[in-house]
DRENMAR-768367 format. One line per 5 residues: number of its first residue (from 1); their letters; for each residue x negated, y negated, z of C-alpha. Coordinates in steps of 0.25 Angstrom, whole numbers, padded with zeros to 4 digits, always signed. Each point is the difference from the previous one (the first is absolute). Example, Ala and Ser with C-alpha at 12.3 -4.5 7.8 and 13.67 -1.06 7.14 Angstrom:
REM DRENMAR-768367
1> as> -0049,+0018,+0031  -0006,-0014,-0002
//
This chain:
REM DRENMAR-768367
1> msrhh> -0001,-0001,-0001  -0004,-0012,-0004  +0004,-0010,+0012  -0009,-0012,-0002  -0014,-0003,-0002
6> rddia> -0008,-0006,+0011  -0014,-0001,+0006  +0000,+0010,+0011  -0003,-0005,+0014  -0010,+0010,+0008
11> ldpra> +0008,+0006,+0011  -0006,+0012,+0009  +0010,+0011,+0003  +0003,-0007,+0013  +0004,-0013,-0005
16> rqllr> +0007,+0006,-0011  +0008,+0010,+0009  +0003,-0013,+0009  +0005,-0008,-0012  +0009,+0012,-0005
21> alvar> +0006,+0000,+0014  +0001,-0015,+0002  +0008,-0002,-0014  +0009,+0012,+0003  +0004,-0006,+0013
26> hirsg> +0002,-0013,-0006  +0008,+0005,-0011  +0009,+0007,+0009  +0002,-0011,+0011  -0003,-0013,-0006
31> epvgs> -0008,-0005,+0012  -0015,-0002,+0002  -0007,+0012,+0004  -0010,-0001,+0012  -0012,+0008,+0003
36> qtlar> +0007,+0007,+0013  +0011,+0004,-0010  -0010,+0006,-0010  -0008,+0006,+0012  +0011,+0009,+0003
41> hagld> +0005,+0002,-0013  -0011,+0000,-0012  -0005,+0015,+0005  -0015,-0007,+0003  -0006,+0004,+0012
46> vspat> -0007,-0014,+0003  +0004,-0010,+0010  +0009,-0013,-0003  -0013,-0008,+0001  -0006,+0007,-0012
51> irnil> +0013,-0001,-0008  -0001,-0014,+0003  -0013,-0002,-0006  +0004,+0008,-0012  +0012,-0009,-0002
56> asmed> -0008,-0013,+0002  -0010,+0004,-0012  +0013,+0005,-0009  +0005,-0014,+0004  -0014,-0007,-0005
61> aglla> +0001,+0009,-0013  +0014,-0007,-0003  +0008,+0014,+0002  +0008,-0005,+0012  +0005,-0012,+0006
66> aphss> +0003,-0005,+0015  +0014,-0007,+0001  -0003,-0011,+0010  +0012,+0004,+0010  -0005,+0015,+0001
71> agrvp> -0013,+0008,+0005  +0003,+0010,-0011  -0004,-0001,-0015  +0008,+0002,-0013  -0005,+0004,-0014
76> taqgy> -0002,-0011,-0009  +0003,+0002,-0016  -0016,+0006,-0002  +0003,+0009,+0012  +0013,+0005,-0008
81> rlfvd> -0009,+0001,-0012  -0010,+0009,+0006  +0010,+0009,+0008  +0007,+0002,-0013  -0011,+0002,-0010
86> sllql> -0008,+0010,+0010  +0008,+0004,+0013  +0013,+0002,-0004  +0004,+0016,+0000  +0011,+0001,-0010
91> kplpv> +0009,+0012,-0001  +0009,+0004,-0012  +0015,-0004,+0002  +0008,+0011,+0006  +0005,+0010,-0010
96> deveh> +0016,-0005,+0004  -0003,-0013,-0003  -0006,+0001,-0014  +0012,+0011,-0004  +0009,-0013,+0005
101> lrhel> -0007,-0008,-0009  +0000,+0009,-0012  +0015,+0001,+0003  +0003,-0014,+0001  -0009,-0003,-0012
106> pagag> +0005,+0010,-0011  -0005,+0001,-0013  +0010,-0006,-0012  +0007,-0010,+0010  -0002,-0012,-0008
111> tqall> -0012,-0009,+0003  +0006,-0011,+0007  +0007,+0008,+0009  -0013,+0008,+0003  -0008,-0013,+0003
116> gtase> +0013,-0006,+0009  -0001,+0014,+0009  -0015,-0001,-0001  -0001,-0013,+0006  +0012,+0003,+0011
121> llttm> -0007,+0013,+0004  -0014,-0007,+0003  +0008,-0010,+0009  +0007,+0011,+0007  -0012,+0009,+0002
126> trfag> -0009,-0011,+0005  +0009,-0011,+0004  -0009,-0011,-0007  +0003,-0006,-0014  +0001,+0010,-0011
131> mvsvp> -0004,-0005,-0014  -0001,+0007,-0015  -0004,-0007,-0012  +0009,+0003,-0010  -0007,+0006,-0013
136> kresf> -0002,-0006,-0013  +0009,+0005,-0011  -0010,+0000,-0009  -0005,+0013,+0008  +0012,+0008,-0003
141> afrqi> +0002,+0007,-0012  +0014,-0006,-0009  +0010,+0009,-0003  +0007,-0007,-0011  +0003,-0014,-0004
146> dfval> +0012,-0007,-0007  +0001,-0014,-0006  +0012,-0009,-0001  +0000,-0013,-0007  +0005,-0011,+0009
151> dpqrv> -0003,-0012,-0011  -0007,-0003,-0012  -0012,-0003,+0009  +0002,+0011,+0011  +0000,+0014,+0001
156> lailv> +0004,+0008,+0014  -0010,+0012,+0002  +0006,+0011,+0009  -0012,+0008,+0006  +0003,+0013,+0006
161> fadge> -0012,+0007,+0008  -0003,+0013,+0003  +0003,-0002,+0015  +0015,-0004,-0004  -0002,-0014,+0001
166> iqnri> +0006,-0010,-0009  -0006,-0013,-0003  +0007,-0011,-0009  -0010,-0011,-0008  +0002,-0011,-0009
171> vpvrr> -0009,-0001,-0011  -0002,-0012,-0010  +0000,+0005,-0014  -0007,-0009,-0012  +0012,+0004,-0009
176> altps> +0015,+0005,+0000  -0001,+0015,+0000  +0014,+0009,-0004  +0005,+0010,+0008  -0006,+0011,-0010
181> eleqa> -0015,-0006,+0002  +0003,+0000,+0015  +0004,+0015,+0000  -0012,+0003,-0009  -0010,-0006,+0008
186> anyln> +0008,+0006,+0014  -0001,+0014,-0008  -0016,-0002,-0004  -0003,-0004,+0015  +0008,+0013,+0005
191> thfag> -0005,+0010,-0010  -0015,-0005,+0002  -0002,-0004,+0013  +0010,+0005,+0010  -0008,+0007,+0011
196> mpler> -0012,-0010,+0001  -0002,-0012,+0009  +0003,-0014,-0004  -0015,-0005,+0001  -0004,+0012,-0008
201> iravl> +0010,-0002,-0011  -0003,-0015,-0002  -0015,+0004,-0002  +0005,+0009,-0012  +0009,-0008,-0005
206> lgqlr> -0010,-0011,-0002  -0010,+0010,-0006  +0010,+0003,-0011  +0003,-0014,-0002  -0015,-0002,-0003
211> darse> -0001,+0012,-0008  +0012,-0003,-0008  -0005,-0012,-0007  +0008,-0006,-0011  +0008,+0012,-0004
216> ldrll> +0005,-0001,+0015  +0016,+0005,-0004  +0012,-0009,+0006  +0004,+0012,+0010  -0013,+0001,+0006
221> aasid> -0002,-0017,+0000  +0014,-0001,+0007  -0002,+0012,+0011  -0014,-0006,+0002  +0004,-0013,+0003
226> laeqa> +0012,+0004,+0009  -0010,+0010,+0007  -0009,-0009,+0003  +0009,-0010,+0007  +0009,+0010,+0006
231> fapaa> -0011,+0009,+0006  -0008,-0013,+0005  -0005,+0001,+0014  +0009,-0006,+0012  -0005,-0013,+0004
236> sgdml> -0002,+0004,+0015  +0001,+0012,+0010  +0010,+0000,+0011  +0001,+0009,+0014  +0010,+0005,+0008
241> vagqt> -0001,-0004,+0016  +0007,+0006,+0011  +0000,-0002,+0015  -0006,-0015,+0000  +0009,-0002,+0013
246> rlmgl> -0006,+0011,+0007  -0013,-0010,+0001  +0009,-0010,+0008  +0000,+0006,+0014  -0014,+0005,+0000
251> qdlsd> -0008,-0007,+0012  -0013,-0001,-0010  +0008,-0009,-0009  +0006,-0010,+0008  -0004,-0013,-0006
256> leqlr> +0011,-0004,-0007  -0008,-0009,-0010  -0008,+0013,-0004  +0014,+0008,-0002  +0006,-0010,-0008
261> alfea> -0013,+0000,-0009  +0000,+0015,+0000  +0014,+0000,-0006  -0003,-0010,-0010  -0010,+0009,-0006
266> fsekr> +0011,+0012,+0000  +0009,-0010,-0006  -0011,-0005,-0010  -0005,+0014,-0003  -0012,-0006,-0009
271> ellrl> -0012,+0000,+0011  +0005,+0014,+0004  +0001,+0006,-0014  -0015,-0004,-0002  -0003,+0006,+0013
276> lekia> +0008,+0013,-0006  -0008,-0001,-0013  -0013,+0000,+0008  +0004,+0014,+0006  +0005,+0006,-0014
281> kapgm> -0013,-0003,-0006  -0009,+0008,+0011  +0003,+0015,+0002  +0007,+0007,+0012  +0005,-0008,+0014
286> rvfig> -0005,-0015,+0003  +0002,-0006,+0013  -0002,-0016,+0002  -0001,-0006,+0013  +0003,-0014,+0003
291> eetgl> -0008,-0010,-0009  -0005,+0011,-0008  +0014,-0002,-0008  -0004,-0014,-0003  +0015,-0005,+0004
296> apleg> +0000,-0010,+0011  +0015,+0006,+0004  -0006,+0014,+0002  -0011,-0004,+0011  +0003,+0010,+0011
301> mslvg> +0006,+0009,-0009  -0004,+0012,-0007  +0003,+0005,-0015  +0000,+0016,-0002  +0002,+0003,-0014
306> apygs> -0001,+0012,-0009  +0002,+0001,-0017  +0010,+0008,-0005  +0001,+0006,-0013  +0002,+0011,-0009
311> egrvl> -0008,+0010,-0010  -0013,-0009,+0004  +0006,-0012,-0003  +0003,-0011,+0012  +0012,-0007,-0001
316> gvvgv> +0001,-0007,+0013  -0003,-0002,+0014  +0008,+0003,+0012  -0005,-0006,+0013  +0004,-0004,+0015
321> igpsr> -0003,-0014,+0007  -0001,+0000,+0015  -0007,-0006,+0011  -0016,+0005,+0000  +0005,+0006,+0013
326> mayer> +0007,+0012,-0007  -0002,+0015,+0002  -0008,+0002,-0012  +0000,+0014,+0001  +0015,+0001,-0002
331> vipvv> +0001,-0012,-0011  -0011,+0006,-0009  +0004,+0014,-0001  +0016,-0006,-0004  -0005,-0009,-0009
336> eataa> -0009,+0010,-0007  +0012,+0011,+0000  +0009,-0012,-0005  -0008,-0002,-0012  -0002,+0014,-0004
341> algaa> +0016,+0003,+0001  +0003,-0013,-0009  -0010,+0004,-0009  +0006,+0015,-0001  +0013,-0006,-0001
346> lipep> -0002,-0010,-0012  +0000,+0005,-0014  -0009,-0011,-0008  +0000,+0012,-0012  +0010,+0010,-0005
//
């Protein structure tokens, strides 16, 4: 699992065990953790004084912080980073929960329904905000296309995809096309390209246009003209979010200004989508902690994300946003298993 790239801070085995115990206890309680507590619960046969010295050295290294009103310490973003990268002990999601995901995300249920269910499952299973980026339609094979003239300058393209989704796109045309020409163009495209993703079709058609030279017949010219615009990439991505309101009651997120900024980020989506695209371009699981996201509203928050896809192609990303004080050993397997179940349920190609 690729969680994040960072320069490791060298800790001896005792310090590693103490940090692991401190982070785990703080995640459970939300309170600063003191040396007396660690002496009782960390499983080390050393005195509280020795533990205090080790904690002080980890504070100097930037892994821990000491809130003013307490003798205990809490992990910093850097402390969480080291915990997630090298101290976290992950177990696969229990079999019954994996089966539940597969049952809730059945193949052939329709892409939009599957994406909505996946975001709801993420928030139900983690109690934080679940996100799923919507696959670009260019990644899906198309099953059929029909053209209907709206007026002399515009044609309606009706695209049916292999996963059952339908899109209507209005295409401007250079000259009025007769119903017969539109039918012939649709027949040509359906005969030669059904089952191929849109991005591949556009490349093939442009190649044909270059090869045809001057003897390009009118049918092929009209087909290419219509298809080039009907199959054009969508302008921007989208994502589905569930469970934002679950973040409102968290003690880690009691600052109203930050909460407002976070909800604006969910609403505008652009910056969050850019973050999800980073995850889509790297293999495996990614965990962004605090300022690593590059988004001010996510200070004190973490994003756990994993790409989902089918037949070796990445289609999008599923993720969970919650406080950095989250149970990573729970959230990471949930996100990974949801990504796998969603990818298995989607049908980008026939």
